[in-house]
ZATOR-785148 format. One record per residue: residue in one letter; x, y, z of N, C-alpha, C in turn. Coordinates in steps of 0.02 Angstrom, whole numbers, plus 50000, padded with zeros to 5 digits. Layout:
! residues N
aXYZXYZXYZ
...
! end
This chain:
! residues 340
m484196555653890484296562853889484766564753833
e484686570853808485096573053752485826573553775
g486286571253733486996571453747487266565253779
l486826560753803487036554453834486966548853783
k487476544453781487446538753736487076533153770
s486656529753732486296524053761486766518253770
k486666514653822487086508853838486816502653805
p487246498253787487006491953756486626487953807
p486156483853785485786479653832486256475153870
k486036473153925486436468953969486586462453934
g487206460453934487416454153904487616454753831
a487516460853801487686461553730488436462353722
v488696460053664489406460753650489526467653621
s490036471053646490146478053626490516478653560
r490816473353532491146473653468491056467153430
k491196467253364491106461253323491616456053342
r491416449653338491866444153354492356443053297
s492996442253312493506440853261493426433753236
p493536432753169493476425853142494016421353172
s493836415053178494306410253205494836408653153
i495376405253175495906403253128495636398453076
a495216393853097494926388953050494526392452996
e494116397453017493706401052968494146404852918
r494706407652944495156411252899495456406552847
w495656400552867495946395652820495426393352768
v494806392452790494276390552744494176396052692
s494156402352714494066407952668494626408352617
r495246407452642495816407652596495776401952545
g495546396052567495486390352521494976391752466
i494406394752484493886396352434494146401252383
l494496406452407494776411452361495286408252314
a495686403652339496176400352297495836396252242
i495296392752259494926388752210494636393252156
l494336398852177494046403552128494586406252082
a495176407552109495726410152067495926405052015
i495946398652034496126393351987495616392851931
i494976393151948494436392751898494486398551849
a494586404651877494646410551834495226409951786
g495786407251811496366406251768496226401351711
g495866396051727495706391051675495256394051622
v494756398151642494326401351594494716406051548
f495186409751577495596414351538496006410651486
v496306405151505496716401151459496286398351402
a495696395851420495256392951368495046398251318
q494886404251343494676409651298495256411851253
s495866411751279496436413851238496576409051182
r496326402851188496436397751135495826396551093
y495316400551100494676399551064494756400750989
e494526395950949494516396650877493816395050852
p493446400050826492746398850807492656393150758
g493096392650707493016387250658493086380450689
q493596379750734493696373350767493116371650812
w492846376650846492286375450891491666373150853
r491546376350794490966374250754491046367050731
a491656365350709491766358450685491646353450741
q491886355050802491786350550858491056350050875
s490686355650871489976355450886489606351150836
h489786351950771489456347950719489616340450728
e490226338950747490426332050758490036329050816
a489956332850869489586330250927488856329050909
a488566333750870487866332850850487796326850805
a488276325850760488246320050716488296313550754
a488736313350803488826307250842488186305350879
a487796310450898487186309050935486616307050890
a486636309450826486056308450783486166303750724
t486776301550713486946297750653487146290650670
p486906285650632487136278850642487896278450632
a488216273850668488946273350665489196271950594
a488806268350555489026266750487489136272950445
a488776278450460488836284450420489486288150434
t489806286650491490406290350509491046286250501
t490976279850484491576275550483491726272850413
t491396275650361491526273350294492266274350276
e492606268850256493306269150238493396266750167
v493826270150130493966268450061494716268450052
a494986263350021495696263050008495916268949965
g496476271949984496736277449947496486284249968
l496026284450017495766290750042495896291450117
r496016297450138496136298850209495696304750230
a495316303850284494886309150309495306315250329
m495086321150307495456327250322495236330550388
g494666328550412494406331550473493786327950496
p493476330350548492886326950577492276327750532
l491786323550544491146324050509490786330350532
e490516334150485490106340050501489376338250491
s488936341050533488226339550528487826346050533
y487316346650490486896352650489486166350550489
d485756354450525485036353150524484686358750486
a484016358850490483646363850451483826370950471
a483996372050534484156378750558484836381150536
t485296376450522485986378350506486196376650435
l485736373850395485906371650327486196377350286
s485906383250291486136388950251486856390950268
d487106388850326487806390350342488276386650294
k488056380950269488476376950225488326378250151
i487686378950134487506379750063487086386050055
n487356391550072487006397950069486726399149999
g486076400649996485746402149932485356396349903
k485476390249927485126384449900484716380749952
a484726383150013484406379450068483656378350056
e483316383350027482586382850020482386376949976
l482776375449924482626369749881482596363349922
y483086362349966483116356350007482566356250061
l482456361950092481956362250145481266360750118
s481096363350059480436362150030480336354950009
a480896351250001480856344249980480886339450039
g480846341950100480836337550158481516336150188
f481966341050186482636340150214482616338850289
e483046334250312483116332850383483816334350409
r484336332150371485016332850397485516332550339
l486056336350346486616335950300487236333950339
e487596329050313488246327050342488766327550287
c489316330850301489836331550251490526330550283
r490976328150239491656326850263492136327050204
r492736329650215493246329850163493726323950170
f493946321650111494446316250108494986318350059
a495606316750075496166318250030496446311650004
l496756311949944497106306149919497686304549966
a497736298249985498246296350034498956297750008
d499056297049942499726298149914499826305149885
d499306309449889499366316349866498856320649903
p499006322649965498526326250007498286332849978
a498616335549927498396341749897497766340749855
i497616334549836497016332949798496496330049845
w495906332849845495406330849894494706330849863
l494236328049900493536328149881493116328949944
e492496331249935492046332049992491396328349977
r491176324350026490556320550019489996323950058
f489436325250024488846328250054488286322950055
v488026321350114487486316550120486876320250147
y486366321050104485746324350124485236318950142
t485006319050203484476314550224483816318050217
m483366315250177482706318250165482176313950200
r481576316650208481046312850242480826306850201
a480876307350134480636301950091481056301750027
a481006296149992481396295249931481196300449878
a480556302349877480336307349828480706313849838
g480826315849900481196321949913481916321449889
a482216315649898482906314649874482926315349798
f482436312349764482426313049691482296320249670
a481886323749707481726330749690482356334949688
v482776334649740483376338849741483886336349690
y483906329749680484356326949630484176329549560
s483536329449544483316331449477483376339049467
q483256342849519483296350149512484016352549511
q484486348549535485196350549539485616347549482
r485286344449434485656340849382486156345349346
r486776342949341487316346649307487316345149232
p487576349649192487636348349120488176343149106
q488166340349045488646335349023488676329449072
a488096327249095488066321649142488206315049107
q488616310849140488766304149116488426299149163
p487926295349138487556290749182488016285549214
l487856283749276488206278549312487696273149332
t487936267149341487486261549359487506260049434
l487766264549473487806263349546487116262549576
t486636266849555485936266449577485506268149517
t484846267949526484396269749472484516276849448
d484656281349495484776288349479485476290149502
a485946290349455486636291949471486986294349408
y487426299349416487826301649359488456305149384
q488926305949338489546309349353489616315149303
a489846320849327489936326649283490536330649307
a491016331649262491616335649277491926333249342
n491916337349393492246335549457491746333549510
g491176330749490490666328849539490326322349523
l490056319149575489646313049568489016314149609
f488436311849581487796313349612487346307149606
l486986305549660486546299749657486006300049711
v485496295849701484956294849750484996287749775
q484966286949840484946280349871484406280449925
g483806278049907483256278449954483106285649970
a483086287350034482946294150056483576298450060
y484146295950035484766299750036484906302749967
y485126309049966485406312149906486136313349920
l486566310549877487286310649888487626314849835
e488056319449856488496323149811489216322149834
i489656321049785490376320849801490706325649752
i491016330849780491326336149739492076335949749
g492456335849694493176335449698493526342049686
s494136342449707494536348549698494766349249626
e494716343949587494896344249516494526338649479
a494586338549413494236333649372494706328349344
s495116325549387495596320549366495286313549367
e495566309049326495296302249323495396298549390
v495966299549422496086296149485495586298449538
l495416304849539494936307249588494236304849571
q494056304549508493406301849488493336294549509
a493876290749504493856283749525493746283149599
r494066287549638493966287349711493256289549729
m492966294049690492276296049702491806290049696
i491916286149643491496280149633491596275249690
d492216274349712492346269849768491986272249832
l492016278749844491706281449904490946280949900
a490666282149840489946281549831489726274349840
r490106269649812489926262549818489946260249891
a490446262749928490486260949999489886263650038
f489666269750021489086272650054488456268550038
i488376266649975487786262749956487756256149993
e488336252849998488356246450033488206247250107
a488406252850136488276254050207487576256550221
h487216258650169486546261450178486076258350127
p485866252150137485406248850090484766253050084
a484516253650023483906257650012483306254050041
t482926257650082482316254850111481696258050081
q481796263250039481246266550006481386266949931
a480856266249892480926267349820480646274249804
a480966277749758480726284349740480026283849710
v479616288949727478956289349696479066290149621
d478866285049583479066284949513478476286149466
e478306292549456477806294349407478116294949337
r478776293849334479126294949271478886290449215
a478656284549233478426279849182477776282149150
l477446287249178476816289549151476896294449092
f477496296849081477606301549026477676297948959
p477396300548905477516297748839478256298048822
t478506293148786479216292848770479406296548706
e478936297348660479086300548596479236307948607
g479816310048585480006317048591480276319048659
l480316314348705480536315848773481296317148774
a481496322748802482206324348809482516319948863
a483076316848847483396312248893483576315648959
d483436312249014483616314649081483306321349099
s482736323049069482426329449084481886329049136
i481686322949155481146322349204481386324749272
a480986329149302481166332049367480546332449411
l480666333149475480116333749524480196340349561
t479686344549558479676350849595479246349849656
s479536350849715479176349349777478666354649795
a478786360849777478326366249797478376372049748
n477816375849744477796382149706477986381149633
a477736375849602477886374549531477566379949488
f477916382149437477686387249389477476393749424
g477736394949484477576401049520476906400949556
f476566395249556475916394649590475996390549653
e475886393749710476056390649774475666384249790
r475096383249758474716377149772474956371149731
l475376372449682475636366849642476246363849676
d476146358249709476696354649740476716347549713
r477296344349722477406337449699477246336849624
i477536341149584477406341349512478006338349474
f477876332949438478376330049393478336333649326
t478906335149297478926338449232479406334749186
a479296335549120479736332449070479746336949009
d480336337848980480426342148921480326338148857
y479996341348808479876338248743480076343048688
a480296340248632480456344248573480356340148510
a480106343348458480026340148393479856345448341
d480126344548281479976349048225480096356348243
g480596357648283480756364648300480326367648354
h479886363648384479436366148437479626362948504
r479466366648557479626364248625479036365148671
a479006360748722478486361248773478706356948832
m478366357848888478506353948948477856350648971
a477856344148977477286340549005477356340249081
f476786340149116476806339649188476236335249214
l476336332349272475816328349303475946327849378
s475426326349415475476325649487474916321149511
r475086315949549474586311449577474336314549643
r473696315549647473396318549707473036313349749
a472786315349805472476310649852471806308049826
s471466311749783470806309649758470666313049692
d470136310649657469926313749595469706320949609
t469366321949665469106328649682469676333549692
e470206331349727470776335849738471106337649672
a471186332749627471496334049562471086339049522
a470426338249522469996342749484470016349749514
d470006350249580470036356749614470686360349599
l471246356649600471886359749587471946362049515
a471676358149469471676360049398471296366649389
g470716367149421470326373249416470676379249447
a471016378149503471376383549537471956386049494
y472296381549460472856383549417472606387649357
v472046385549328471756389349273471566396349297
d471256396849355471076403449381471696407749392
y472226404749416472856408349426473116411149360
l473086407149307473326409549242472886415249216
l472236414749225471776419949202471886426449241
t472046425749305472166431649347472756435649322
y473256432149294473856435549272473876436549196
g473296437549167473256439649097473136434249047
g473036428049068472906422649021472216423348989
q472156420548929471516420648893471346413548871
k470726411648883470516404948863470486404348787
v470696398448763470676396948691470256390748681
q469816390948632469386385248620469786379348592
a469746373648625470086367648601469726365048538
p470086362448490469776360048428469356353848440
d468896352548395468486346548399468926340348400
g468746335548440469126329348445469676329548495
a469816335348524470346335748575470086332848640
p470516330448683470316328048749469996333848789
p469646332248843469336337548884469856341548922
v470146346548889470676350548918470476357848917
t470806361748959470726369048959471366372048930
v471296376348880471876379348847471886386748865
i472476389148887472566396148905473156398848865
a473036404548830473576408048796473836413448843
i474496413448854474796418348899475526419548880
l475716425848874476396427848858476666424248795
d476246424048743476436421048679476586413648683
q476326410348734476396403148742475726400248763
y475706393648771475076390348786475146385648846
e474656386048890474596381448947473986377148934
i474066370648942473506365948933473436361848997
v472846361949026472736358949092472156354149089
f472246348349122471686343649127471766339249189
q471236335749205471226330949260470976324249234
r471336318949254471106312249235471166307849295
g470606305849324470606302149386470916306449441
n471376303549478471706307449531472346310749508
l472416311549442473016314549414472856321549386
l473236326449408473246333049377473786332749324
a473656335349265474156334949212474056340549161
g474536340949115474466345949063475126347449028
v475136352948992475716355148954475866362448974
h476496363748986476716370349010477166373648958
e477016380048944477436384148900477566380948832
a477026378648800477096376248730477176382348685
d477666382148640477776387848596477346387648534
d476966382048525476516381348468475896377648491
l475306380248474474686377348500474576370248474
a474686369148410474576362448382475046357348415
y475676359348424476146354748456475956353448529
g475746358648564475536357848633474936353248640
l474446354148595473846349948597474016342648581
a474466341548533474656334748515474996331348575
l475436334948610475776332148669475266330848724
a474786335348734474276334348785473856328248770
a473706327148706473306321248687473686314848701
k474336314648688474746308748703474766307448778
l474846312848816474876312048889474206309648917
y473666312448890472996310448913472876303048900
a473086300848840472986293748823473426289248866
k474036291348880474496287348920474236286648992
l473966291949019473706291749088473086287349091
g472696287149038472106283049038472266275649034
a472856273949006473066266949000473446264649060
t473586269049107473986267349166473556267449229
p473566262049269473166261949330473376267649377
! end
């Protein structure tokens, strides 16, 4: 009926049960534990340093992915300034902003770097960069594309030189750079010691793909042979292209070649490159009688000469004189025919 309160069912408890003493102590204990955890998080956040955290992260990644020999190299007179840093393809640009694409296109896998100071003068230091590439050809590609001026050859490996405050070399699939804080003789000596220790700890298991012996030697500019891994001459299909600079009688040109998987692939790529040149304003030029079977394209006041011989794509790039370009192409054609 209206105005009457309903009664609870028979046997029902009319009010909530109070917690027992034991339950109260358990609750207090849980709250105390949560308070301790919260305090620890607060303290950790108050001491957070982004740079230190990144270094620790890189060190942990290196320890998981790097052989112990790569992290324990010791050289008399040098003292490590900090932990080993490690970068992969996703983080490479954090270390070498603006140059990452060169390494990635050449088969980059990992970069490890570490600074060392002179034990008797900590203000003078050097940094070692170890680039691990998928293959020796990739290591040579970045080495050749990064060549510094005034290079002084070294006999540490087949490909090694020293320039100003840096040392650079290829060891199998590794490309090594050591950059110093100054260009002193004592620091250069320590660079060589550090490089030699790395070479001994990392015996080469791969030989660089060596198409360099296929270039004619007459007129070849010293140390000019380089390997472009991708997008050579602005044409995206031209990959794995070796180039070499030539000069004589006031004229200049660049010879190029690339070993392909088959004769058919080499011929197809040669045709595609010619079409690319014609698309961008090139004009075919009739080769003179007696010239090898080449295609000559005049473009931007220079000459491109393209041919295929067996499974090799080859030619001359940016010759400033047609006669000189044709003479260089003829020498290259003959050299490739004499080489298996």
